[in-house]
C-alpha positions as CSV (number, residue, x, y, z in Angstrom):
1,M,64.3,-1.9,2.4
2,P,62.1,-2.9,5.3
3,G,60.2,0.5,5.4
4,R,59.5,0.3,1.6
5,T,58.2,-3.3,1.9
6,A,55.8,-2.2,4.7
7,R,54.5,0.7,2.6
8,V,53.8,-1.8,-0.3
9,L,52.1,-4.4,1.9
10,A,49.9,-2.0,3.8
11,P,47.6,-1.0,0.9
12,A,47.4,-4.7,-0.2
13,L,46.3,-5.8,3.3
14,C,43.7,-3.1,3.4
15,L,42.3,-4.1,0.0
16,A,42.1,-7.8,1.2
17,L,40.2,-6.8,4.3
18,L,37.7,-4.8,2.3
19,C,37.1,-7.7,0.0
20,L,36.5,-10.0,3.0
21,G,34.2,-7.5,4.6
22,A,32.0,-7.3,1.5
23,G,31.3,-11.0,1.6
24,P,29.0,-12.9,-0.8
25,A,25.6,-11.7,-1.9
26,A,22.8,-12.3,0.5
27,A,20.9,-15.5,-0.1
28,A,17.2,-15.6,-0.7
29,A,14.9,-17.8,1.3
30,R,13.6,-20.8,-0.7
31,P,9.8,-21.3,-0.2
32,L,8.8,-24.6,1.3
33,V,5.8,-26.1,-0.5
34,T,3.6,-27.6,2.3
35,V,0.5,-28.3,0.1
36,L,0.4,-28.8,-3.6
37,D,-3.0,-30.0,-4.9
38,I,-5.2,-30.3,-7.9
39,C,-8.9,-30.3,-7.0
40,S,-12.3,-29.6,-8.4
41,S,-13.3,-26.8,-6.0
42,L,-12.4,-25.2,-2.6
43,A,-14.4,-25.9,0.5
44,A,-16.1,-23.3,2.7
45,D,-12.8,-22.8,4.7
46,T,-11.1,-22.1,1.4
47,Y,-9.0,-25.2,1.5
48,P,-9.2,-27.9,-1.3
49,A,-12.6,-29.7,-1.1
50,D,-11.0,-32.8,-2.6
51,T,-7.9,-34.2,-4.3
52,Q,-8.5,-35.2,-7.9
53,N,-6.2,-36.2,-10.7
54,W,-8.6,-36.9,-13.5
55,F,-11.3,-34.6,-14.9
56,D,-14.2,-34.9,-17.4
57,P,-15.6,-31.7,-18.9
58,E,-19.1,-33.2,-18.7
59,R,-18.8,-33.7,-15.0
60,N,-16.2,-31.0,-14.0
61,A,-16.6,-27.4,-15.0
62,Q,-13.2,-26.4,-13.8
63,V,-9.8,-27.5,-12.6
64,V,-8.3,-25.8,-9.5
65,F,-4.6,-25.6,-8.6
66,Y,-3.8,-24.8,-5.0
67,A,-0.4,-24.3,-3.2
68,Q,0.5,-23.4,0.4
69,L,3.9,-21.8,0.8
70,L,6.0,-21.1,3.8
71,F,9.0,-18.7,3.6
72,P,11.6,-19.3,6.4
73,V,12.4,-16.1,8.3
74,D,15.9,-17.3,9.1
75,P,16.6,-19.9,6.4
76,L,18.9,-22.8,7.0
77,P,21.7,-23.4,4.5
78,D,19.5,-25.9,2.6
79,E,16.5,-23.5,2.7
80,S,18.2,-20.7,0.7
81,L,19.4,-20.0,-2.8
82,P,22.0,-17.6,-4.1
83,A,20.6,-14.2,-4.8
84,A,19.0,-14.1,-8.3
85,P,19.9,-11.5,-10.9
86,A,17.6,-8.5,-11.1
87,Q,14.6,-9.1,-13.3
88,S,12.7,-6.6,-15.3
89,W,9.6,-5.2,-13.6
90,H,6.3,-6.6,-14.5
91,P,2.8,-5.5,-13.5
92,P,1.0,-8.0,-11.2
93,M,-1.9,-9.9,-12.7
94,A,-3.5,-10.3,-9.2
95,V,-2.7,-9.3,-5.7
96,S,-3.2,-11.5,-2.6
97,A,-4.6,-10.2,0.7
98,P,-3.1,-6.8,1.6
99,P,-0.9,-6.5,4.7
100,S,-2.7,-5.9,8.0
101,S,-3.4,-2.3,8.7
102,G,-1.6,-0.6,11.6
103,S,1.5,-2.6,11.2
104,A,4.5,-2.2,8.8
105,P,5.2,-5.1,6.6
106,A,7.9,-7.4,8.0
107,E,9.1,-8.9,4.7
108,G,9.3,-8.1,1.0
109,Q,7.0,-9.2,-1.7
110,H,7.2,-12.3,-3.8
111,Y,5.8,-13.1,-7.2
112,A,4.3,-16.5,-8.0
113,E,3.0,-17.8,-11.3
114,A,1.5,-21.0,-12.6
115,E,1.9,-22.2,-16.2
116,W,-0.5,-24.8,-17.5
117,L,0.6,-27.1,-20.3
118,D,-1.3,-29.5,-22.4
119,P,-0.1,-33.1,-23.3
120,A,1.8,-31.7,-26.2
121,G,3.6,-29.1,-24.0
122,K,1.6,-26.2,-25.4
123,G,0.6,-23.5,-22.9
124,L,-3.1,-23.0,-22.2
125,A,-3.0,-20.7,-19.2
126,L,-0.5,-18.5,-17.4
127,F,-1.5,-16.7,-14.2
128,G,0.7,-14.6,-11.9
129,M,0.0,-13.3,-8.4
130,T,2.0,-10.8,-6.3
131,L,2.3,-12.2,-2.7
132,T,2.3,-9.0,-0.6
133,A,4.4,-8.5,2.5
134,R,3.0,-9.9,5.7
135,A,3.1,-8.3,9.2
136,Q,5.1,-10.1,11.8
137,R,2.0,-11.0,13.7
138,D,0.9,-13.1,10.7
139,W,4.0,-15.3,11.0
140,I,3.5,-18.9,12.2
141,S,5.8,-21.0,14.3
142,V,6.6,-24.6,13.5
143,S,9.0,-26.6,15.8
144,G,10.4,-23.3,17.2
145,R,11.1,-21.7,13.8
146,S,9.3,-18.8,12.2
147,Y,7.7,-18.9,8.8
148,I,5.8,-16.4,6.6
149,P,2.7,-18.1,5.1
150,H,1.4,-17.4,1.6
151,T,-1.1,-19.2,-0.6
152,F,-1.6,-19.4,-4.3
153,A,-4.8,-20.7,-6.0
154,M,-6.4,-20.4,-9.4
155,A,-8.8,-22.2,-11.7
156,I,-9.2,-22.8,-15.4
157,G,-12.5,-23.8,-17.1
158,T,-13.1,-27.0,-19.0
159,R,-16.2,-25.5,-20.8
160,D,-15.4,-21.8,-20.8
161,L,-12.3,-19.7,-21.0
162,R,-11.3,-17.8,-17.8
163,A,-9.7,-14.7,-19.4
164,A,-8.7,-13.1,-16.0
165,A,-6.9,-16.4,-15.1
166,G,-4.8,-16.1,-18.2
167,Q,-6.5,-19.0,-20.0
168,T,-6.1,-18.9,-23.7
169,A,-7.4,-22.4,-24.7
170,L,-9.6,-25.2,-23.4
171,P,-8.2,-28.5,-22.3
172,G,-9.3,-29.9,-25.7
173,Q,-7.5,-33.3,-25.8
174,P,-7.4,-36.3,-23.5
175,G,-4.2,-37.0,-21.7
176,Q,-1.9,-35.6,-19.0
177,Y,-1.7,-31.9,-18.3
178,T,0.9,-30.3,-16.1
179,V,1.0,-27.2,-13.9
180,R,4.4,-25.6,-13.2
181,L,4.6,-23.3,-10.2
182,R,7.4,-20.7,-10.1
183,V,8.2,-18.2,-7.3
184,D,10.4,-15.3,-8.0
185,G,11.4,-16.8,-11.3
186,R,12.4,-20.2,-9.9
187,S,10.5,-23.5,-10.2
188,V,9.3,-24.8,-6.9
189,G,6.5,-27.2,-7.7
190,L,5.0,-29.4,-10.4
191,A,1.4,-30.9,-10.4
192,F,-0.4,-32.9,-13.0
193,F,-3.8,-34.3,-13.9
194,K,-5.5,-36.2,-16.7
195,M,-8.5,-35.3,-18.9
196,L,-10.5,-38.4,-19.7
197,R,-11.9,-36.7,-22.7
198,G,-11.1,-33.4,-24.4
199,A,-13.3,-30.3,-24.0
200,A,-15.6,-29.5,-26.8
201,A,-14.0,-27.2,-29.4
202,P,-15.6,-23.8,-29.9
203,A,-17.7,-23.7,-33.1
204,K,-16.4,-21.7,-36.1
205,P,-18.1,-18.4,-36.6
206,G,-20.8,-18.5,-39.2
207,A,-21.0,-22.3,-39.5
208,P,-24.6,-23.3,-40.3
209,S,-26.5,-24.9,-37.5
210,A,-23.5,-24.6,-35.2
211,P,-23.9,-23.9,-31.5
212,A,-22.6,-20.5,-30.2
213,A,-18.9,-20.4,-29.7
214,I,-17.6,-20.5,-26.2
215,Q,-16.9,-17.0,-25.0
216,A,-14.2,-15.8,-22.6
217,I,-15.7,-14.6,-19.3
218,S,-14.3,-11.5,-17.6
219,T,-13.5,-13.1,-14.2
220,P,-12.5,-16.6,-13.1
221,V,-14.5,-18.6,-10.6
222,P,-13.7,-16.8,-7.3
223,I,-10.7,-18.5,-5.5
224,P,-10.3,-16.6,-2.3
225,T,-7.0,-15.9,-0.6
226,L,-6.5,-18.0,2.5
227,P,-6.0,-16.5,5.9
228,A,-2.7,-17.1,7.7
229,L,-2.2,-20.8,8.4
230,K,-2.9,-21.5,12.1
231,L,-1.3,-24.4,13.8
232,P,-1.9,-25.6,17.4
């Protein structure tokens, strides 16, 4: 029976080799959050002008959320995550700086979004941004390793609604607010700030002697996309 046994084992051996060759699904790079800040505005160089964790609508017209992300080109084991299941397509709410002309993108796109929650856990803003692919010349090197830089920044109003920023309510009560940052569907950062007092509630339409209700504006306060991070 030796010949028959060999004929049975041969297909099984080939199947095992095919399974080994397929290997596990490719891992996705986990973004490293190098800066996560709440501030009142951005400076001329488009970096946070300050770091602030309390706001007063009478003194601060807006709250700005800022994040600097680095995606490892060759992620280490602790810098990667198992491949996520395919998600349904969604239109981008905003697009960051387009890839440099004359050079093909070196990496795929990522999708980042920030969800703002009031002290009761109710959402008051949700803003998403497509982080477009970057050319290889835009990569940066830190300690001999290559990273792809991306930035995410947005602002909500304390006196007016920023419709283009996905803001649906004013921060109308004192207390702690949180901002959850997700990249490609995974939580990567959490920031928080306090309102010393709540924003004034919009007046009801038709109320006698009431001031005009706060109206949503078409665009948020400009928050420019930062250039590639340059290190010495």
